[in-house]
C-alpha positions in Angstrom: 0.0 0.0 0.0 1.2 3.5 -0.8 2.5 5.5 2.1 1.4 9.0 1.1 -1.1 11.6 2.1 -2.4 11.7 -1.4 -5.6 9.7 -2.1 -6.6 10.7 -5.6 -5.5 7.9 -7.9 -5.4 10.1 -11.0 -3.2 12.7 -9.2 -0.9 9.9 -8.0 -0.7 8.5 -11.6 0.1 12.0 -13.0 2.9 12.6 -10.5 4.3 9.2 -11.3 4.6 10.2 -15.0 6.4 13.5 -14.3 10.1 13.2 -15.3 13.1 15.4 -15.1 12.2 19.0 -16.3 8.5 18.1 -16.9 6.0 20.6 -15.7 2.7 20.5 -13.9 0.2 23.3 -13.5 -1.9 23.9 -10.4 -4.7 26.1 -11.6 -7.5 28.2 -10.2 -11.2 27.5 -11.0 -11.1 30.0 -13.9 -8.0 28.8 -15.7 -8.7 27.7 -19.3 -8.4 24.1 -20.5 -5.3 23.4 -22.7 -5.6 21.0 -25.6 -3.2 18.1 -25.3 -2.7 18.5 -21.5 -4.2 15.9 -19.1 -6.5 17.8 -16.8 -7.5 16.6 -13.3 -10.4 18.6 -12.0 -10.5 18.6 -8.2 -12.8 21.6 -7.9 -15.7 20.9 -5.5 -17.2 24.4 -4.7 -15.8 27.9 -4.9 -12.6 27.9 -2.9 -12.5 24.2 -2.2 -9.9 22.9 -2.6 -7.6 26.0 -2.7 -4.4 26.1 -4.6 -2.3 26.1 -1.4 -4.1 23.0 -0.1 -3.3 21.2 -3.3 0.2 22.4 -3.4 0.8 21.3 0.2 -0.5 17.8 -0.6 1.6 17.5 -3.8 4.8 18.8 -2.1 4.3 16.2 0.6 4.9 13.5 -2.1 6.8 15.2 -4.9 9.5 17.8 -4.7 9.5 20.5 -7.4 12.5 22.2 -8.8 11.5 25.6 -10.2 8.2 27.2 -9.3 6.6 30.1 -11.2 3.6 32.4 -10.7 2.4 35.4 -12.6 3.8 38.7 -11.2 0.2 40.1 -11.3 -0.6 37.8 -8.4 1.2 40.3 -6.0 -0.7 43.3 -7.3 -4.1 41.6 -6.8 -3.5 39.7 -3.5 -2.4 40.8 0.0 1.0 39.6 1.3 -0.8 37.2 3.6 -2.0 35.2 0.6 1.6 35.0 -0.7 2.7 33.8 2.7 0.0 31.0 2.5 1.4 30.0 -0.9 5.0 30.0 0.3 4.1 27.9 3.4 2.3 25.4 1.1 5.5 25.1 -0.9 7.5 24.2 2.1 9.0 27.7 2.5 9.9 28.2 -1.2 9.0 31.5 -2.8 7.9 31.2 -6.4 9.7 33.1 -9.2 7.3 35.8 -10.4 7.1 36.8 -14.1 4.7 38.7 -16.4 1.5 36.8 -17.0 2.1 36.2 -20.7 5.5 34.6 -20.0 3.9 32.5 -17.2 1.2 31.3 -19.7 4.0 30.4 -22.2 5.1 27.7 -19.6 1.7 25.9 -19.8 1.9 24.2 -23.2 3.8 21.0 -23.0 3.0 20.5 -19.3 2.4 16.9 -18.3 -0.8 17.8 -16.5 -3.0 20.5 -15.3 -4.7 20.2 -11.9 -7.8 22.5 -11.5 -8.8 23.6 -8.0 -11.7 25.5 -6.7 -9.4 28.5 -6.1 -11.1 31.9 -6.7 -8.3 34.3 -5.9 -7.0 36.0 -9.0 -3.7 34.9 -10.7 -3.4 32.1 -8.1 -1.9 29.7 -10.7 1.4 27.8 -10.2 3.7 26.1 -12.7 6.1 23.6 -11.1 9.0 21.9 -12.9 10.4 18.6 -11.7 14.1 18.5 -10.7 
């Protein structure tokens, strides 16, 4: 039996397929679908689960290398929200970049995990080590 906090079999299977320098996207509820990228929709109701909740669960079983978010996140969310994201990433602060550059990282991702997150620009791209 697996010894991990993660229970969702599709999420576990996705993480098992992520190889060196592959990317996964943890997206808010409004993030668009991307053709050719496996999507796992965990959204239940508005705000549940949140991106930080999903990040914390993933980071408990899978260690990311680089982590990116759109720089616009900081302009639209209080610093307490950033602190929540950093905590969920085990203390790691994401690299912030302009939203168009951030979205350029999405194509070719191994998977996209949609959450119920409603905070604006609360999307994260993580690259495996």
